[in-house]
C-alpha positions, 0 to 999 in steps of 0.5 A, spaced: 499 499 499 505 504 500 505 506 493 497 508 494 499 515 494 505 515 488 503 520 482 502 517 476 508 521 473 515 522 477 514 529 480 521 532 482 520 537 488 524 542 491 526 541 498 521 543 503 521 550 505 519 553 512 518 560 511 512 563 515 507 565 511 501 570 514 494 569 513 493 575 509 498 573 504 496 566 503 489 569 502 491 572 496 494 566 494 487 563 491 488 563 484 485 570 483 490 575 484 495 576 479 502 576 481 500 571 486 501 563 486 496 559 488 496 555 495 493 550 499 494 549 506 493 542 510 495 542 517 499 549 517 503 546 511 503 550 505 503 547 498 504 550 492 498 548 487 499 553 482 498 550 475 493 545 477 487 548 474 482 544 479 485 550 484 484 556 480 478 561 480 474 556 475 476 549 478 472 544 482 477 545 488 477 553 488 474 553 495 481 550 498 485 555 495 488 561 499 487 557 505 488 552 510 482 547 508 484 542 513 477 540 516 473 540 509 479 535 506 478 531 512 470 531 511 471 530 503 467 537 503 467 542 498 463 547 502 466 554 503 464 554 511 468 547 512 474 550 509 477 552 516 484 549 519 481 546 525 480 538 525 482 536 532 475 534 534 474 530 528 473 523 528 478 518 527 476 516 520 476 523 518 483 524 521 485 519 517 482 522 510 486 528 512 492 525 513 492 521 506 491 528 503 497 531 506 501 525 504 497 526 497 499 533 496 506 532 499 508 527 493 505 532 488 506 539 490 512 543 493 512 545 500 512 552 501 512 554 508 507 554 514 501 558 516 503 564 521 501 561 528 498 555 525 495 551 532 493 545 527 499 542 525 499 535 530 497 528 528 
């Protein structure tokens, strides 16, 4: 099962960065602001999804862009109100889904940093 989350095509990723990125800056990385990349944060870690149209302004996953969408990912939800960082109160099966998403993203997208003040980074 270790290959479960492997990308179909090899992805050359940069070494992960640990830059601290403010919520204000992250909010501008939503695919709608010219000159900004498109980012999705999971458990306080920021992934660069620029170039994947699914996270762009017209994409099916646009709701995740420019924010920490941990809760929504854990719940397999596309609801705007669920796109928030808190997830500790979720049941174990949803926490597993969230961890699976984190693994999926980490094998495909460059890590650009951490959300400033993130409290949702644990297991």
